[in-house]
C-alpha positions in Angstrom: -14.6 10.8 -9.0 -12.7 8.3 -11.0 -13.9 9.9 -14.2 -12.8 13.4 -13.1 -9.7 15.1 -14.5 -7.5 16.3 -11.7 -4.7 18.9 -11.6 -2.1 20.0 -9.2 1.3 21.6 -8.9 4.0 18.9 -9.0 7.0 21.0 -8.1 7.9 22.6 -4.7 6.5 26.0 -4.2 8.9 29.0 -4.4 11.2 30.4 -6.9 12.8 28.1 -9.4 13.8 27.7 -13.0 10.8 25.5 -13.9 7.4 24.8 -12.4 5.2 21.9 -13.5 1.4 21.7 -13.4 0.1 18.1 -13.9 -3.2 17.0 -15.3 -4.5 13.5 -15.3 -7.9 12.1 -16.5 -10.1 11.6 -19.5 -10.3 15.3 -20.3 -6.7 16.2 -19.5 -5.8 16.9 -23.1 -9.0 18.7 -24.1 -8.8 20.9 -21.0 -5.2 21.8 -21.7 -6.1 22.6 -25.3 -8.5 25.3 -24.2 -5.7 27.3 -22.8 -2.7 26.2 -25.0 -1.8 27.9 -28.2 1.0 26.2 -30.3 1.8 25.0 -33.8 -0.5 22.0 -33.4 -3.5 21.3 -31.0 -2.5 18.9 -28.3 -5.3 16.5 -29.3 -3.5 16.0 -32.6 0.1 15.4 -31.3 1.7 12.0 -30.8 1.9 10.5 -27.3 5.0 11.1 -25.2 6.0 14.3 -27.0 6.7 17.8 -25.8 5.6 21.0 -27.5 6.4 24.7 -27.3 3.6 27.2 -27.0 1.8 29.8 -25.0 -0.8 29.7 -22.2 -3.7 32.1 -22.7 -6.8 33.1 -20.8 -9.6 31.4 -22.6 -12.0 34.4 -22.0 -9.7 37.3 -23.0 -7.2 35.5 -25.2 -4.5 37.3 -23.1 -1.1 35.6 -23.2 -0.1 34.5 -19.7 3.0 32.3 -20.0 5.5 30.8 -22.4 5.5 27.0 -21.8 6.6 23.5 -22.9 3.7 21.0 -22.7 4.3 17.2 -22.4 1.5 15.0 -23.7 1.3 11.3 -22.6 -1.7 9.3 -23.7 -3.3 6.4 -21.8 -2.6 3.6 -21.0 1.2 4.1 -21.1 1.4 6.7 -18.3 1.9 6.7 -14.6 -1.8 6.8 -13.8 -2.8 4.8 -16.9 -4.9 7.9 -17.8 -4.2 10.7 -20.3 -1.6 12.9 -18.6 -0.5 16.5 -19.5 2.3 18.3 -17.8 2.7 22.1 -18.3 6.3 23.3 -17.8 6.4 27.0 -17.1 8.7 29.5 -15.3 9.0 28.5 -11.7 7.7 31.7 -10.0 4.9 31.4 -7.5 2.5 33.7 -9.4 3.1 32.1 -12.7 2.5 28.5 -11.7 -0.5 29.3 -9.5 -2.1 31.3 -12.3 -1.8 28.4 -14.7 -3.3 26.0 -12.1 -6.3 28.3 -11.4 -6.9 28.6 -15.1 -7.0 24.8 -15.6 -9.4 24.5 -12.6 -11.7 27.1 -14.2 -11.7 25.0 -17.4 -13.1 22.0 -15.7 -10.3 20.2 -13.8 -10.5 19.4 -10.1 -7.8 20.1 -7.6 -6.1 16.8 -6.9 -6.1 15.4 -3.3 -2.8 14.6 -1.6 -1.3 11.6 -3.3 -4.2 11.2 -5.8 -2.0 10.7 -8.9 -0.2 7.8 -7.2 -3.6 6.6 -5.8 -4.9 6.4 -9.4 -1.9 4.5 -10.5 -2.7 2.0 -7.8 -6.4 1.8 -8.5 -5.8 1.4 -12.2 -3.4 -1.5 -11.7 -0.2 0.4 -12.7 1.5 -0.4 -9.3 0.5 -2.2 -6.1 0.2 -0.7 -2.7 3.8 -1.5 -1.6 5.1 0.2 -4.7 2.8 3.2 -4.2 4.1 3.7 -0.6 7.7 3.4 -1.9 7.1 6.4 -4.2 6.9 8.6 -1.0 10.0 6.9 0.4 11.8 7.7 -2.8 10.9 11.4 -2.4 11.9 11.5 1.3 15.2 9.5 0.9 18.1 11.1 2.8 20.9 8.9 1.5 21.9 7.1 -1.7 21.2 3.8 0.0 17.8 4.9 1.2 17.0 5.9 -2.3 18.2 2.6 -3.8 16.1 0.7 -1.2 13.0 2.7 -2.2 13.7 2.3 -5.9 13.9 -1.5 -5.4 10.4 -1.4 -3.9 9.1 0.9 -6.6 10.4 -1.7 -9.1 8.4 -4.3 -7.3 11.0 -6.5 -5.6 9.1 -6.6 -2.3 5.8 -7.1 -4.2 7.4 -10.1 -6.0 8.6 -11.6 -2.8 5.1 -11.2 -1.2 3.4 -12.6 -4.2 5.6 -15.7 -4.0 4.7 -16.2 -0.4 1.0 -15.8 -1.1 1.3 -18.3 -3.9 2.8 -20.9 -1.5 -0.1 -20.3 0.9 -2.6 -20.6 -1.9 -1.1 -23.9 -3.0 -1.4 -25.2 0.5 -5.1 -24.1 0.8 -5.8 -25.7 -2.6 -4.2 -29.0 -1.5 -6.3 -28.9 1.6 -9.5 -28.4 -0.4 -8.7 -31.2 -2.8 -8.1 -33.6 0.1 -11.3 -32.6 1.8 -13.4 -32.8 -1.3 -12.0 -36.1 -2.5 -11.3 -38.3 0.5 -10.6 -41.5 -1.3 -8.1 -42.7 1.3 -8.4 -43.3 5.0 -5.1 -41.4 5.7 -6.2 -38.3 3.9 -6.4 -36.3 7.2 -2.8 -37.2 8.0 -1.6 -36.4 4.5 -3.4 -33.0 4.6 -1.8 -32.1 8.0 1.7 -33.0 6.7 1.1 -30.8 3.6 0.0 -27.9 5.8 3.0 -28.2 8.1 5.4 -28.4 5.1 4.0 -25.3 3.4 3.6 -23.3 6.7 7.3 -24.0 7.5 8.4 -22.8 4.1 6.4 -19.6 4.4 7.6 -19.0 8.0 11.3 -19.4 6.8 10.7 -16.9 3.9 9.0 -14.4 6.2 11.9 -14.7 8.7 14.3 -13.9 5.9 12.4 -10.7 5.1 12.1 -9.7 8.7 15.9 -9.9 9.2 16.1 -6.8 7.1 13.4 -4.9 8.9 15.5 -3.0 11.5 18.0 -1.8 8.9 15.3 -1.0 6.4 13.4 1.1 8.9 16.6 3.0 9.6 17.2 3.7 5.9 13.6 4.9 5.5 13.1 6.9 8.7 16.6 7.8 9.7 18.3 7.0 13.0 17.3 9.4 15.9 20.8 10.2 17.3 21.3 12.3 20.4 24.6 14.0 21.1 24.9 14.3 24.9 27.5 15.3 27.4 28.6 18.0 29.9 28.7 21.6 28.7 31.7 22.6 26.5 32.9 19.1 25.7 32.4 19.4 21.9 28.8 18.4 21.2 28.1 21.3 18.9 31.5 20.8 17.2 30.6 17.2 16.6 27.3 18.1 14.9 29.0 20.6 12.7 31.7 18.1 11.8 29.2 15.4 10.8 27.0 17.8 9.0 30.0 19.4 7.2 28.4 22.8 8.0 28.2 25.3 10.8 24.8 24.5 12.2 25.5 25.1 15.9 27.2 28.0 17.6 30.5 26.9 19.2 32.2 28.9 22.0 34.3 28.3 25.0 31.4 29.5 27.2 29.6 26.6 29.0 25.9 26.5 28.3 26.0 28.1 24.8 23.6 25.6 23.4 20.3 26.4 25.1 17.9 24.4 22.9 17.7 21.2 20.9 19.2 21.5 17.4 18.3 18.9 14.7 20.1 18.1 11.4 19.9 15.2 9.0 23.3 13.8 8.0 24.6 10.9 5.9 27.0 8.6 7.6 28.3 5.8 5.5 24.9 5.4 3.9 23.1 5.6 7.2 20.8 8.6 7.6 21.1 10.1 11.0 18.7 12.6 12.5 21.4 14.3 14.7 20.1 16.1 17.8 22.5 18.4 19.5 21.3 18.9 23.1 22.1 21.4 25.8 24.8 20.3 28.1 23.3 18.2 30.9 24.2 19.7 34.3 22.6 21.3 37.3 22.1 25.0 36.7 20.3 28.0 38.1 19.8 29.6 34.7 16.1 29.3 33.9 16.6 29.2 30.1 19.4 26.7 30.3 17.5 24.6 32.8 14.6 24.3 30.2 17.2 23.2 27.6 18.6 20.6 30.0 15.1 19.2 30.6 14.5 18.9 26.8 17.8 17.2 26.5 16.7 14.6 29.0 13.5 14.0 27.1 15.4 13.6 23.8 17.7 11.1 25.5 14.7 8.8 26.3 13.6 8.8 22.6 17.0 8.3 21.0 17.9 5.2 19.1 21.6 6.0 19.2 23.5 8.1 21.7 26.8 9.8 21.1 28.2 10.4 24.6 31.0 13.0 24.3 33.7 13.2 27.0 36.4 15.8 27.3 39.4 13.6 28.0 41.5 16.7 28.8 39.6 16.8 32.1 39.0 14.3 34.9 35.8 12.3 34.7 33.0 14.0 36.7 30.1 12.6 38.8 27.7 14.1 36.2 29.4 12.0 33.4 29.2 8.9 35.5 25.5 9.5 35.9 25.2 9.9 32.1 26.8 6.4 31.7 24.3 5.0 34.2 21.3 6.8 32.5 22.3 5.4 29.1 23.2 1.8 30.0 20.1 0.4 28.2 20.8 2.3 25.0 23.0 2.0 21.9 25.9 4.2 22.9 29.1 5.3 21.3 31.5 7.0 23.7 33.5 9.8 22.1 36.7 10.9 23.9 37.2 14.3 22.4 40.1 16.8 22.5 43.0 14.4 21.9 45.0 17.4 20.8 45.3 18.3 24.5 46.9 16.4 27.4 44.9 13.4 28.6 43.7 13.8 32.2 40.6 11.5 32.1 40.8 8.0 33.6 40.7 5.8 30.5 40.3 2.6 32.5 37.4 4.0 34.4 35.7 5.1 31.1 36.2 1.7 29.6 34.7 0.1 32.7 31.6 2.4 32.5 31.3 1.8 28.8 30.8 -1.9 29.3 32.1 -3.0 26.0 30.4 -0.3 23.9 32.5 1.4 21.2 34.9 4.1 22.3 36.3 6.5 19.7 39.0 9.1 20.3 38.6 12.4 18.4 40.0 15.9 18.0 37.1 17.8 16.5 39.2 20.9 16.4 41.7 19.1 14.0 38.9 16.9 12.5 40.7 13.7 13.6 38.9 10.5 14.4 35.7 11.2 12.3 36.4 8.3 9.9 36.6 5.9 12.9 33.4 7.4 14.4 31.5 7.0 11.1 32.7 3.4 10.8 31.6 2.7 14.4 28.1 4.1 13.7 27.7 2.1 10.5 29.0 -1.1 12.1 26.7 -0.8 15.1 23.5 -1.1 12.9 24.8 -2.7 9.7 27.4 -5.3 10.7 28.3 -6.1 7.1 27.9 -2.6 5.9 25.0 -1.0 4.0 24.3 -3.0 0.9 23.9 -1.0 -2.2 23.4 -3.8 -4.7 20.5 -6.2 -4.9 19.4 -6.3 -1.3 15.7 -5.7 -0.6 15.0 -4.1 2.7 11.6 -4.2 4.4 11.4 -0.6 5.6 7.7 0.3 6.0 6.3 -0.1 9.6 3.0 -1.2 8.2 4.6 -3.9 6.2 6.8 -5.1 9.1 3.7 -5.3 11.4 1.8 -7.3 8.8 4.7 -9.7 8.2 4.8 -10.4 12.0 1.1 -11.1 12.0 1.4 -13.4 9.0 4.3 -15.2 10.7 2.2 -15.7 13.8 -0.7 -17.1 11.7 1.5 -19.7 10.0 3.0 -20.5 13.4 -0.5 -21.1 14.7 -1.0 -23.5 11.7 2.0 -25.6 12.8 1.0 -25.6 16.4 -2.6 -26.5 15.6 -1.5 -29.5 13.6 0.8 -30.6 16.3 -1.9 -30.3 18.9 -4.3 -32.5 16.8 -6.8 -29.8 15.7 -9.0 -30.7 12.7 -7.7 -29.6 9.3 -10.7 -27.4 8.5 -10.0 -25.4 11.7 -6.3 -25.1 11.1 -6.7 -23.9 7.5 -8.5 -20.8 8.8 -5.1 -19.6 10.1 -3.6 -20.3 6.7 -6.3 -18.3 5.1 -5.6 -15.5 7.5 -1.9 -15.5 6.6 -2.8 -15.2 2.9 -5.1 -12.2 3.6 -2.5 -10.5 5.8 0.2 -10.8 3.1 -2.3 -9.4 0.6 -2.7 -6.3 2.7 1.0 -5.4 2.0 0.4 -5.3 -1.7 -3.2 -4.0 -1.5 -4.9 -7.1 -2.7 -7.0 -7.5 0.4 -6.9 -4.0 1.9 -10.0 -1.9 2.7 -10.9 1.4 1.1 -10.6 3.3 4.3 -7.0 2.2 4.8 -6.2 3.2 1.1 -7.6 6.7 1.7 -5.6 7.0 4.9 -2.3 5.9 3.3 -2.6 8.2 0.3 -3.6 11.2 2.5 -0.1 11.2 3.8 1.4 11.9 0.4 2.4 15.4 -0.8 0.0 17.3 -3.1 0.8 16.8 -6.8 2.3 13.3 -6.4 
């Protein structure tokens, strides 16, 4: 399969100005030449150049499309193979017709993520960089994209390689001491060396893990539920944060009958906003289903925006909402400041138990700046870094770092408990292998296939 030439559409399906069909493999140029007609055959052109021509049916010589074809020759390509990209008009029929034509000429349809997989297998990028390619595509904010770009550039890979080198130096020192025991105190010297190196590695892993929670938010977004009684301004809040009319707003209680989702960017923090049906007891069957869905969303949320109408007295339902969310990250929003205040502010502050309270008038778009700042500060105390910060954002990487940290912790504890050096070094070896799984140096083929199967087709 590694010697096969693969092809896929690399632009989203649908109407557009341009569509791209990508070929990669040893026969990419020759296959493209069978259907391309231009001033010069593609096999004769210089690498990394683009050429105007036409795509024809090789059997009938019928002209099918007017194209620009990019030719990039190995090894200076993304896959380190010959790569050809056919740029055509972006209609569904046009781009599908070119793909089918190339497949008939000998190319194979690429599997999801196979271009990136080849880049990894051919040594162009490591596994952490390959996974960051997908993060780059899915980024919802500038900061999320910057974080993914840093990983594509290899910043995390460099940090992991430094850690593995430290572990390797420790293992080498152990082997030297075991193989050349000229001194009586060699066992003690080896134990001290292991503890020193293990402590250094543990400190470095801890430094990476401190960015994990923020990095995961940047990568996956923050599941944020907007809750409250009916008609307090939940849908208005979603519309205000989304800067769009995504939810119907009326004065009729119970207008929102189902869960509405929308991704928004708040000070660089991607929020998956979920507008829920107003939580109350109701006889309406449809509304009751919406309320039950709202309760389920509440349990899965990482941030809750609890909206209170401060124009009305606090109700028993709202007090129960405070109680139900006492274990969650909550920002209390006192809405409708443009109306007279009738809610008991002291009671609300008591129920909030020190959690942020923001006053808003969503009708007049007042208080949104303070709300956005409260959201950003709750999860990024010093703000979202857009400079040289490297966030560990991938759940697989985070889990492996925790396992590697435990392995070096076991080394330290093993030495302290007097275990023999040749037993303790097994845990050091385990740490080295776990760190290698992040970059793909010690990962199995089945895991590689699983990871790349999650990529979109054509990437």
